[in-house]
Backbone as ProteinMPNN parsed JSONL, in Angstrom:
{"seq_chain_A": "SGLMLIDQHRAHVRILYNKYRKELEGQPAASQGLLFPEVVQFSVSDSPLVVAIQDELHALGFDITPLGGGSYNVTGVPSGFEGIDPRQLLGDIVETLKIRGQGMEEDVHHRMALTLARHAAIPVGQILSQTEMEDLVSQLFQLPEPNYTPEGKVIVVIYPHENLEKMFK", "coords_chain_A": {"N_chain_A": [[10.941, 29.785, 1.786], [9.242, 31.24, 0.323], [5.935, 32.529, -0.386], [3.247, 30.426, -0.085], [0.487, 29.546, -1.98], [-2.639, 27.984, -1.981], [-5.17, 26.477, -3.777], [-8.088, 25.783, -2.391], [-10.402, 24.398, -3.202], [-9.576, 23.0, -5.517], [-7.568, 21.487, -4.312], [-9.059, 19.873, -2.608], [-10.581, 18.465, -4.486], [-8.517, 16.954, -5.66], [-7.712, 15.369, -3.46], [-10.067, 13.915, -2.897], [-10.463, 12.679, -5.375], [-8.273, 10.894, -5.504], [-8.973, 9.261, -3.357], [-11.415, 8.119, -4.253], [-10.49, 6.756, -6.507], [-8.939, 4.738, -5.336], [-10.971, 3.311, -4.103], [-12.334, 2.356, -6.316], [-10.464, 0.635, -7.269], [-10.532, -1.576, -5.682], [-10.756, -1.211, -2.908], [-13.439, -1.054, -1.341], [-15.924, 1.508, -0.86], [-17.577, 3.058, 1.939], [-21.061, 2.87, 2.346], [-23.82, 5.027, 2.59], [-26.915, 4.557, 3.814], [-30.054, 5.507, 2.434], [-32.74, 7.238, 3.913], [-35.205, 7.429, 2.68], [-35.695, 5.659, -0.13], [-34.604, 6.483, -3.449], [-35.889, 6.767, -6.727], [-34.449, 6.429, -9.797], [-34.6, 7.411, -13.104], [-33.526, 6.37, -16.224], [-32.84, 6.923, -19.682], [-33.745, 4.719, -22.397], [-31.55, 4.362, -24.013], [-29.476, 4.968, -22.277], [-29.55, 3.031, -20.318], [-28.06, 0.544, -20.837], [-25.46, 1.459, -20.339], [-25.555, 2.16, -17.641], [-25.962, -0.379, -16.534], [-23.535, -1.509, -17.282], [-21.706, -0.152, -15.681], [-22.378, -0.801, -13.12], [-20.987, -2.373, -11.182], [-18.792, -0.734, -10.616], [-20.128, 1.485, -9.587], [-21.165, 0.36, -7.267], [-18.759, -0.2, -5.929], [-17.992, 2.368, -5.329], [-19.803, 3.038, -3.42], [-22.491, 3.254, -3.949], [-25.761, 1.992, -3.641], [-27.617, 0.405, -5.706], [-30.31, -0.828, -7.567], [-31.739, -2.492, -10.365], [-35.003, -1.78, -11.62], [-36.342, -2.235, -13.861], [-37.284, -1.25, -17.192], [-35.596, 0.97, -17.443], [-35.563, 2.166, -14.991], [-34.185, 2.636, -11.739], [-33.6, 1.679, -8.404], [-32.385, 3.521, -5.78], [-30.838, 2.971, -2.853], [-28.714, 3.558, -1.298], [-25.92, 5.779, -0.95], [-22.564, 6.988, -1.648], [-20.681, 7.388, 1.327], [-20.582, 10.538, 2.838], [-21.868, 11.962, 0.946], [-24.269, 12.869, 1.758], [-27.195, 14.758, 1.518], [-26.794, 15.51, -1.092], [-28.365, 15.316, -4.192], [-29.069, 12.154, -5.257], [-30.051, 11.37, -7.727], [-29.287, 13.405, -9.475], [-26.503, 13.231, -9.203], [-25.901, 10.578, -10.095], [-26.926, 10.872, -12.671], [-25.167, 12.814, -13.689], [-22.775, 11.347, -13.684], [-23.338, 9.352, -15.591], [-23.847, 10.988, -17.842], [-21.323, 12.202, -18.166], [-19.784, 9.961, -18.835], [-21.053, 9.25, -21.204], [-20.644, 11.487, -22.885], [-17.849, 11.642, -23.044], [-17.326, 9.172, -23.958], [-17.2, 5.602, -23.765], [-14.542, 3.648, -22.72], [-11.476, 2.185, -22.085], [-11.264, 0.417, -18.963], [-9.761, 1.773, -17.057], [-9.963, 4.454, -17.887], [-12.7, 4.895, -17.577], [-12.915, 4.615, -14.813], [-11.361, 6.809, -14.05], [-12.953, 8.97, -14.98], [-15.332, 8.583, -13.533], [-14.445, 8.813, -10.852], [-13.488, 11.435, -10.901], [-15.817, 12.916, -11.476], [-17.358, 12.38, -9.16], [-15.623, 13.479, -7.222], [-15.621, 16.2, -7.901], [-18.274, 16.848, -7.297], [-18.384, 16.451, -4.528], [-16.432, 18.046, -3.42], [-15.105, 20.812, -1.493], [-16.927, 23.756, -1.8], [-16.122, 26.427, -4.084], [-14.812, 29.323, -2.665], [-15.782, 28.853, -0.108], [-15.4, 29.418, 3.321], [-12.953, 28.201, 5.441], [-12.167, 26.795, 8.66], [-9.247, 27.273, 10.759], [-8.3, 24.786, 11.591], [-9.548, 23.075, 9.721], [-8.293, 23.977, 7.387], [-5.605, 23.286, 7.91], [-5.849, 20.504, 8.085], [-6.684, 19.904, 5.471], [-4.416, 20.719, 3.984], [-2.512, 18.988, 5.068], [-3.54, 16.468, 4.269], [-3.394, 16.835, 1.497], [-0.608, 17.024, 0.964], [0.203, 14.483, 1.516], [-0.3, 13.012, -0.637], [0.74, 11.464, -3.754], [0.826, 13.193, -5.968], [0.576, 16.198, -5.351], [0.497, 18.758, -6.466], [-1.049, 19.25, -8.727], [-4.327, 19.102, -10.242], [-6.459, 16.297, -11.175], [-6.981, 16.88, -13.824], [-4.836, 18.354, -14.56], [-4.62, 20.989, -13.721], [-3.23, 23.71, -11.857], [-2.641, 23.454, -8.38], [-1.085, 24.299, -6.242], [0.83, 27.186, -5.689], [3.894, 28.819, -5.504], [5.049, 31.805, -4.417], [7.983, 33.368, -4.875], [10.329, 34.273, -2.262], [12.13, 36.333, -2.848], [10.736, 37.903, -4.698], [8.713, 38.86, -3.095], [10.168, 40.429, -1.294], [11.047, 42.468, -3.035], [8.69, 43.836, -3.489], [8.37, 45.351, -1.213], [10.35, 47.232, -1.05]], "CA_chain_A": [[11.365, 30.07, 0.426], [8.277, 32.121, -0.308], [4.547, 32.468, 0.039], [2.559, 29.334, -0.771], [-0.956, 29.722, -2.154], [-3.273, 26.708, -2.309], [-6.583, 26.55, -4.147], [-8.673, 24.759, -1.517], [-11.343, 23.573, -3.956], [-8.789, 22.076, -6.339], [-6.882, 20.561, -3.404], [-10.033, 18.892, -2.133], [-10.877, 17.6, -5.628], [-7.385, 16.013, -5.787], [-7.767, 14.435, -2.331], [-11.216, 13.028, -3.094], [-10.213, 11.879, -6.58], [-7.393, 9.784, -5.127], [-9.763, 8.369, -2.485], [-12.368, 7.366, -5.076], [-9.737, 5.826, -7.362], [-8.601, 3.577, -4.501], [-12.195, 2.542, -3.9], [-12.627, 1.672, -7.571], [-9.432, -0.371, -7.5], [-10.643, -2.72, -4.798], [-10.981, -0.894, -1.509], [-14.794, -0.513, -1.441], [-16.301, 2.647, -0.031], [-18.718, 2.903, 2.826], [-22.308, 3.345, 1.766], [-24.748, 5.641, 3.53], [-28.274, 4.224, 3.422], [-31.006, 6.606, 2.347], [-33.934, 7.044, 4.707], [-36.245, 7.181, 1.695], [-35.053, 5.314, -1.404], [-34.875, 7.336, -4.612], [-35.993, 6.071, -8.0], [-33.777, 7.176, -10.866], [-35.042, 6.951, -14.42], [-32.596, 6.623, -17.314], [-33.414, 6.639, -20.997], [-33.475, 3.37, -22.911], [-30.186, 4.341, -24.55], [-28.522, 5.064, -21.175], [-29.639, 1.854, -19.44], [-26.923, -0.391, -20.949], [-24.287, 2.064, -19.705], [-25.747, 2.019, -16.193], [-25.717, -1.797, -16.234], [-22.099, -1.76, -17.479], [-20.902, 0.452, -14.611], [-22.991, -1.11, -11.826], [-19.96, -2.82, -10.224], [-18.027, 0.443, -10.212], [-20.994, 2.288, -8.72], [-21.198, -0.324, -5.97], [-17.447, 0.004, -5.298], [-17.947, 3.746, -4.841], [-20.714, 3.173, -2.289], [-23.895, 3.331, -4.361], [-26.567, 0.776, -3.561], [-28.56, 0.656, -6.791], [-30.832, -2.063, -8.15], [-32.632, -2.224, -11.495], [-36.426, -2.058, -11.45], [-36.863, -2.507, -15.196], [-37.719, -0.093, -17.976], [-34.695, 2.115, -17.269], [-35.679, 2.686, -13.623], [-33.284, 2.037, -10.757], [-33.878, 2.042, -7.021], [-31.16, 3.893, -5.076], [-31.062, 2.876, -1.409], [-27.505, 3.997, -0.61], [-24.986, 6.632, -1.693], [-21.265, 6.995, -0.969], [-20.614, 8.141, 2.572], [-20.093, 11.893, 2.602], [-22.709, 12.592, -0.065], [-25.562, 13.173, 2.333], [-27.666, 16.08, 1.109], [-26.644, 15.68, -2.539], [-29.402, 14.577, -4.9], [-28.456, 11.004, -5.924], [-30.478, 11.324, -9.134], [-28.414, 14.318, -10.219], [-25.144, 12.69, -9.164], [-25.84, 9.452, -11.03], [-27.134, 11.43, -14.006], [-23.919, 13.459, -14.117], [-21.794, 10.298, -13.978], [-23.72, 8.745, -16.865], [-23.635, 11.993, -18.895], [-19.88, 12.332, -18.372], [-19.316, 8.779, -19.564], [-21.617, 9.296, -22.558], [-19.991, 12.555, -23.645], [-16.443, 11.309, -23.274], [-17.248, 7.839, -24.559], [-16.726, 4.511, -22.93], [-13.296, 3.11, -23.237], [-10.815, 1.264, -21.182], [-11.734, 0.465, -17.584], [-8.983, 2.812, -16.38], [-10.521, 5.738, -18.265], [-14.018, 4.975, -16.946], [-12.655, 4.863, -13.392], [-10.906, 8.199, -13.936], [-14.091, 9.882, -15.16], [-16.26, 8.423, -12.412], [-13.819, 9.384, -9.651], [-13.418, 12.882, -11.071], [-17.177, 13.455, -11.339], [-17.704, 12.334, -7.74], [-14.774, 14.416, -6.488], [-16.116, 17.558, -8.168], [-19.534, 17.043, -6.575], [-18.209, 16.411, -3.074], [-15.368, 18.95, -2.969], [-15.429, 22.078, -0.849], [-17.292, 24.744, -2.821], [-15.23, 27.568, -4.282], [-15.146, 30.475, -1.835], [-16.201, 28.493, 1.248], [-14.399, 29.771, 4.322], [-12.611, 27.078, 6.305], [-11.516, 27.119, 9.931], [-7.811, 27.008, 10.756], [-8.129, 23.333, 11.696], [-9.927, 22.493, 8.436], [-7.229, 24.297, 6.419], [-4.431, 22.473, 8.233], [-6.175, 19.122, 7.725], [-6.686, 19.841, 4.013], [-3.017, 20.798, 3.531], [-1.864, 17.748, 5.487], [-3.996, 15.409, 3.371], [-2.893, 17.112, 0.154], [0.816, 16.735, 0.826], [0.435, 13.049, 1.676], [-0.576, 12.402, -1.936], [1.902, 11.41, -4.647], [0.798, 14.311, -6.916], [-0.199, 17.251, -4.691], [0.563, 20.077, -7.106], [-1.956, 19.4, -9.87], [-5.594, 18.375, -10.227], [-6.437, 15.193, -12.137], [-6.999, 17.419, -15.192], [-3.582, 19.053, -14.8], [-4.661, 22.389, -13.274], [-2.344, 23.985, -10.726], [-3.241, 23.535, -7.045], [-0.158, 24.998, -5.353], [1.715, 28.166, -6.315], [4.812, 29.429, -4.537], [5.531, 33.118, -4.823], [9.32, 33.396, -4.267], [10.653, 35.258, -1.228], [12.788, 37.475, -3.475], [9.702, 38.735, -5.309], [8.018, 39.514, -1.995], [11.051, 41.485, -0.797], [11.039, 43.554, -4.019], [7.449, 44.579, -3.352], [8.408, 46.194, -0.031], [11.566, 48.057, -1.047]], "C_chain_A": [[10.388, 30.982, -0.295], [6.894, 31.957, 0.288], [3.844, 31.388, -0.779], [1.059, 29.626, -0.79], [-1.532, 28.386, -2.615], [-4.738, 26.966, -2.632], [-7.283, 25.42, -3.399], [-9.668, 23.861, -2.252], [-10.58, 22.544, -4.785], [-8.064, 21.049, -5.469], [-7.851, 19.469, -2.947], [-10.457, 17.946, -3.255], [-9.783, 16.544, -5.765], [-7.45, 14.945, -4.696], [-8.892, 13.422, -2.539], [-11.035, 12.135, -4.307], [-9.356, 10.666, -6.228], [-8.132, 8.768, -4.258], [-10.696, 7.504, -3.328], [-11.654, 6.395, -6.016], [-9.357, 4.578, -6.581], [-9.816, 2.689, -4.305], [-12.561, 1.767, -5.166], [-11.636, 0.548, -7.856], [-9.442, -1.466, -6.443], [-10.8, -2.445, -3.33], [-12.355, -0.239, -1.417], [-15.095, 0.582, -0.43], [-17.449, 2.279, 0.89], [-19.94, 3.51, 2.148], [-23.186, 3.903, 2.878], [-26.155, 5.333, 3.038], [-29.166, 5.45, 3.407], [-32.238, 6.273, 3.191], [-35.122, 6.72, 3.807], [-35.56, 6.879, 0.369], [-35.5, 6.245, -2.526], [-34.976, 6.448, -5.843], [-35.389, 6.979, -9.061], [-34.204, 6.565, -12.19], [-33.995, 7.343, -15.46], [-33.285, 6.283, -18.629], [-33.036, 5.219, -21.42], [-32.041, 3.278, -23.421], [-29.122, 4.402, -23.441], [-28.482, 3.806, -20.3], [-28.488, 0.862, -19.601], [-25.64, 0.155, -20.298], [-24.384, 1.924, -18.19], [-25.471, 0.579, -15.766], [-24.217, -2.084, -16.302], [-21.253, -1.217, -16.334], [-21.443, 0.135, -13.223], [-21.968, -1.563, -10.79], [-19.14, -1.644, -9.712], [-18.844, 1.328, -9.279], [-21.064, 1.676, -7.321], [-19.882, -0.121, -5.222], [-17.319, 1.406, -4.713], [-18.887, 3.979, -3.662], [-22.169, 3.346, -2.663], [-24.555, 1.975, -4.166], [-27.724, 0.994, -4.522], [-29.002, -0.674, -7.388], [-31.8, -1.724, -9.283], [-34.077, -2.615, -11.163], [-37.073, -2.435, -12.776], [-37.296, -1.227, -15.882], [-36.859, 1.142, -17.808], [-34.762, 2.748, -15.891], [-34.753, 1.909, -12.69], [-33.647, 2.564, -9.381], [-32.546, 2.316, -6.327], [-31.471, 3.886, -3.587], [-29.831, 3.292, -0.605], [-26.617, 4.804, -1.532], [-23.638, 6.582, -0.98], [-21.308, 7.852, 0.291], [-19.987, 9.506, 2.291], [-20.917, 12.637, 1.574], [-24.113, 12.868, 0.453], [-25.95, 14.594, 1.901], [-27.501, 16.359, -0.373], [-27.662, 14.784, -3.217], [-28.771, 13.402, -5.663], [-28.855, 10.889, -7.39], [-29.575, 12.212, -9.981], [-26.996, 13.767, -10.3], [-24.99, 11.526, -10.142], [-26.028, 9.919, -12.466], [-25.875, 12.079, -14.547], [-22.849, 12.432, -14.466], [-22.085, 9.694, -15.347], [-23.483, 9.726, -18.016], [-22.151, 12.16, -19.208], [-19.343, 11.161, -19.18], [-19.838, 8.763, -20.992], [-20.867, 10.31, -23.427], [-18.563, 12.172, -24.009], [-16.267, 9.938, -23.911], [-16.756, 6.81, -23.569], [-15.46, 3.964, -23.551], [-12.747, 2.108, -22.265], [-11.342, 1.469, -19.761], [-11.044, 1.59, -16.812], [-9.587, 4.192, -16.649], [-11.896, 5.943, -17.635], [-13.851, 5.28, -15.463], [-12.213, 6.305, -13.17], [-12.093, 9.151, -14.002], [-15.081, 9.798, -14.003], [-15.699, 9.072, -11.143], [-13.778, 10.906, -9.734], [-14.793, 13.524, -10.917], [-17.604, 13.478, -9.876], [-16.909, 13.36, -6.942], [-15.253, 15.853, -6.689], [-17.398, 17.844, -7.392], [-19.322, 17.19, -5.073], [-17.209, 17.425, -2.541], [-15.924, 20.216, -2.318], [-15.792, 23.083, -1.938], [-16.276, 25.89, -2.897], [-15.722, 28.72, -3.403], [-15.603, 30.138, -0.429], [-15.069, 28.806, 2.217], [-14.205, 28.589, 5.265], [-12.007, 27.58, 7.605], [-10.029, 26.801, 9.805], [-7.539, 25.504, 10.78], [-8.455, 22.648, 10.372], [-8.856, 22.754, 7.376], [-6.002, 23.428, 6.65], [-4.651, 21.016, 7.835], [-6.134, 18.939, 6.205], [-5.251, 19.832, 3.468], [-2.273, 19.51, 3.878], [-2.247, 16.592, 4.561], [-3.425, 15.587, 1.97], [-1.443, 16.673, 0.003], [1.183, 15.292, 1.169], [0.231, 12.313, 0.353], [0.669, 12.391, -2.82], [1.972, 12.585, -5.626], [0.015, 15.484, -6.342], [-0.288, 18.575, -5.449], [-0.446, 20.313, -8.217], [-3.235, 18.59, -9.675], [-5.489, 17.203, -11.199], [-6.466, 15.659, -13.591], [-5.737, 18.213, -15.516], [-3.584, 20.523, -14.416], [-3.816, 22.534, -12.012], [-3.144, 24.094, -9.428], [-2.407, 24.441, -6.152], [0.731, 25.935, -6.167], [2.607, 28.733, -5.219], [5.33, 30.724, -5.134], [6.862, 33.32, -4.117], [9.548, 34.561, -3.296], [11.285, 36.522, -1.826], [11.767, 38.44, -4.081], [8.92, 39.488, -4.234], [8.857, 40.677, -1.443], [11.05, 42.699, -1.724], [9.793, 44.427, -3.878], [7.505, 45.594, -2.208], [9.67, 47.039, 0.052], [11.222, 49.464, -1.443]], "O_chain_A": [[10.669, 31.448, -1.4], [6.715, 31.327, 1.331], [3.845, 31.429, -2.009], [0.45, 29.912, 0.241], [-0.994, 27.739, -3.514], [-5.455, 27.596, -1.855], [-7.102, 24.246, -3.722], [-9.762, 22.672, -1.945], [-10.901, 21.356, -4.757], [-7.958, 19.881, -5.842], [-7.499, 18.29, -2.905], [-10.67, 16.758, -3.014], [-10.083, 15.367, -5.965], [-7.266, 13.76, -4.97], [-8.691, 12.218, -2.377], [-11.411, 10.964, -4.279], [-9.679, 9.542, -6.611], [-7.94, 7.561, -4.404], [-10.759, 6.29, -3.137], [-12.175, 5.313, -6.289], [-9.443, 3.47, -7.11], [-9.709, 1.463, -4.335], [-13.048, 0.639, -5.083], [-11.943, -0.382, -8.602], [-8.469, -2.209, -6.316], [-10.967, -3.388, -2.556], [-12.452, 0.988, -1.415], [-14.591, 0.58, 0.693], [-18.187, 1.323, 0.651], [-19.851, 4.531, 1.466], [-23.282, 3.328, 3.962], [-26.552, 5.792, 1.967], [-29.049, 6.326, 4.265], [-32.715, 5.138, 3.174], [-35.939, 5.854, 4.122], [-34.908, 7.755, -0.199], [-36.633, 6.727, -2.54], [-34.224, 5.483, -5.98], [-35.77, 8.141, -9.201], [-34.17, 5.347, -12.366], [-33.623, 8.512, -15.562], [-34.198, 5.459, -18.674], [-32.123, 4.609, -20.863], [-31.392, 2.241, -23.279], [-27.997, 3.943, -23.637], [-27.487, 3.554, -19.62], [-27.973, 0.373, -18.595], [-24.835, -0.611, -19.768], [-23.395, 1.602, -17.532], [-24.819, 0.346, -14.748], [-23.689, -2.822, -15.469], [-20.189, -1.764, -16.043], [-21.01, 0.742, -12.243], [-22.069, -1.176, -9.626], [-18.831, -1.563, -8.523], [-18.321, 1.858, -8.299], [-21.028, 2.39, -6.318], [-19.887, 0.107, -4.012], [-16.621, 1.609, -3.72], [-18.784, 4.998, -2.978], [-23.008, 3.562, -1.788], [-23.974, 0.938, -4.487], [-28.693, 1.681, -4.197], [-28.176, -1.539, -7.68], [-32.587, -0.784, -9.173], [-34.333, -3.632, -10.518], [-38.213, -2.899, -12.81], [-37.634, -0.241, -15.227], [-37.341, 2.257, -18.01], [-34.099, 3.753, -15.637], [-34.565, 0.701, -12.832], [-33.96, 3.743, -9.213], [-31.676, 1.446, -6.288], [-32.269, 4.692, -3.11], [-29.888, 3.372, 0.622], [-26.561, 4.557, -2.736], [-23.574, 6.174, 0.18], [-21.913, 8.924, 0.3], [-18.981, 9.604, 1.588], [-20.692, 13.826, 1.348], [-25.039, 13.075, -0.331], [-25.126, 15.508, 1.921], [-28.023, 17.358, -0.867], [-27.804, 13.616, -2.854], [-28.02, 13.622, -6.613], [-28.09, 10.373, -8.205], [-29.149, 11.822, -11.068], [-26.36, 13.833, -11.352], [-24.045, 11.5, -10.931], [-25.365, 9.421, -13.376], [-25.546, 11.921, -15.723], [-22.1, 12.613, -15.427], [-21.18, 9.542, -16.167], [-22.969, 9.33, -19.062], [-21.764, 12.249, -20.373], [-18.543, 11.344, -20.098], [-19.14, 8.31, -21.899], [-20.505, 10.016, -24.566], [-18.128, 12.358, -25.145], [-15.172, 9.591, -24.354], [-15.992, 7.116, -22.654], [-15.347, 3.841, -24.771], [-13.473, 1.29, -21.7], [-11.805, 2.553, -19.407], [-11.675, 2.275, -16.007], [-9.705, 5.006, -15.734], [-12.22, 7.05, -17.206], [-14.571, 6.115, -14.917], [-12.642, 6.948, -12.212], [-12.219, 10.045, -13.165], [-15.604, 10.815, -13.549], [-16.409, 9.798, -10.447], [-14.01, 11.587, -8.735], [-14.915, 14.574, -10.286], [-18.149, 14.475, -9.401], [-17.465, 14.038, -6.078], [-15.283, 16.634, -5.738], [-17.588, 18.95, -6.886], [-20.012, 17.974, -4.422], [-17.143, 17.646, -1.332], [-17.059, 20.622, -2.568], [-15.042, 23.246, -2.901], [-15.66, 26.263, -1.898], [-16.909, 29.047, -3.403], [-15.797, 31.046, 0.38], [-13.911, 28.487, 1.951], [-15.165, 28.048, 5.813], [-11.409, 28.655, 7.65], [-9.606, 26.14, 8.857], [-6.656, 25.013, 10.077], [-7.733, 21.748, 9.943], [-8.544, 21.879, 6.568], [-5.424, 22.894, 5.703], [-3.746, 20.369, 7.309], [-5.612, 17.94, 5.71], [-4.918, 19.031, 2.595], [-1.494, 19.003, 3.071], [-1.386, 15.83, 4.121], [-3.022, 14.617, 1.328], [-1.091, 16.021, -0.98], [2.357, 14.923, 1.115], [0.552, 11.13, 0.239], [1.558, 13.226, -2.647], [3.061, 12.944, -6.073], [-1.101, 15.75, -6.789], [-1.095, 19.43, -5.085], [-0.676, 21.457, -8.61], [-3.232, 17.539, -9.035], [-4.53, 17.124, -11.967], [-6.033, 14.936, -14.488], [-5.587, 18.696, -16.639], [-2.642, 21.242, -14.751], [-3.703, 21.607, -11.209], [-4.189, 24.744, -9.383], [-2.946, 25.252, -5.398], [1.305, 25.547, -7.184], [2.133, 29.084, -4.138], [5.955, 30.745, -6.195], [6.894, 33.434, -2.892], [9.037, 35.665, -3.482], [11.014, 37.635, -1.374], [11.925, 39.657, -3.982], [8.511, 40.629, -4.448], [8.337, 41.757, -1.163], [11.052, 43.836, -1.253], [9.849, 45.632, -4.124], [6.774, 46.584, -2.224], [10.02, 47.514, 1.132], [12.103, 50.322, -1.503]]}, "name": "protein", "num_of_chains": 1, "seq": "SGLMLIDQHRAHVRILYNKYRKELEGQPAASQGLLFPEVVQFSVSDSPLVVAIQDELHALGFDITPLGGGSYNVTGVPSGFEGIDPRQLLGDIVETLKIRGQGMEEDVHHRMALTLARHAAIPVGQILSQTEMEDLVSQLFQLPEPNYTPEGKVIVVIYPHENLEKMFK"}
């Protein structure tokens, strides 16, 4: 029916977002232990927020324990986040929740899953192999909402066959 264009970064964000939402709703994620634990320091004002979302962080695969004074020991991160600075990732989650405000549990889960998905998604412009592209498309179209990102941005565009024919007349 036409030429289908897929934004691979947005597609991967959608796939990961759905995965993280499932993990937050009771299907806990696998945690990857860190070889060297990281200490994350949060401000006094951020510490109550970190305590409030500790269960959600654990469901996502973070292994984090309070040390006191706003410090937390991170000994595990969600599987697939190897090589990403856990301090930055946790900091971004807390900042996102602070900026957007804490609200209903559903909204907190949405923001946490979206922040993680953005961090873990295929970078814009990364070249994928044919197999990786096919796998990404297959995963995308198994989702209930494959056409839009969690924020409502378009993932899939179909350029109609008729328009293509007009270009070559």
